N, C-alpha and C positions, 0 to 999 in steps of 0.2 A: 923238289919243293924248297929245300933250304937255299939253293942257289937263287931261285926266284924271290924268295923272301929277302935274301941279302941284297938283291938288285933293287927291289922296291924300297928297302930301307935306305940304300945308298942314294936314291932319287928323292928323298924327303925334301931336300931344299928346293928342288924344282917343282914338286907337287904342292908344297905349302902355299905358294902365292896364288895358286889356281882356285883357292877358296875352301870353305869348310866342307862342302860336299865331296870335292875331289880328295881331300885329306881323309875324310871318313871312309870313302870307298877304298882308298889305299890301306887304311888301318884294317878294314874288314878283310881285304885280300890277304894281308900279312897274317892275320889271326887264322884264317882258313888254311893257309900254307903251313903255318906252324902246327896246327892241329893234325894235318896230314903227315908231317915229318916227325912229330913227337906226340903220338896219341895219349900218352900218360901225362904229358905236360911236366913242367918244372915250376915250382912255386914262385921263384923270383921273376920268371918270364911271365907267368900269369898275372902277377902283381903289376908288372910293367904294362901289360896290355890293359889291365883295369884302369890304371892311371891315364893311359893314352885315350881310352874311350870316355873317361869322365869329361874331357874337354868338349865333347860333342853333345853333352846334355843341354847346353845352352848355346845354340848356334850363333847368337848375336855376340857372344863373347869370344868367338874363335880368334886365336892369335897364331899366325903362321910361325913365328919364332918359337912359341911354346910347343907347337906340333913337332918342329924339327928337333928341339931339345929332348922331347919325350921319346921320339924315335931313336935318338942317340942312346938314351938310357936303355931302351929295349934292345938295341944292338949289343950293348955291354952285357945285359942279362943273357942274351942268346949265346954270346961268346963264352961266358962263364959256365953255361949249361952243357957245353960240348965236352 
């Protein structure tokens, strides 16, 4: 699960230009994989996911650059939680 999560995160730059729905699907997949790999979670990782999902609350304001930046923050939180 962690390997797939890492692969999805690494592809953020190619996913982002495909639009808000593709980015949201990738974010949901990453969250599901994280939940499978770390059922108890880690507060900084949860916070990074919360921030990632906030950008999907208003689809018209989706910004691919912001998505990629947030996924990079998520990757950093994941690395720190290992």
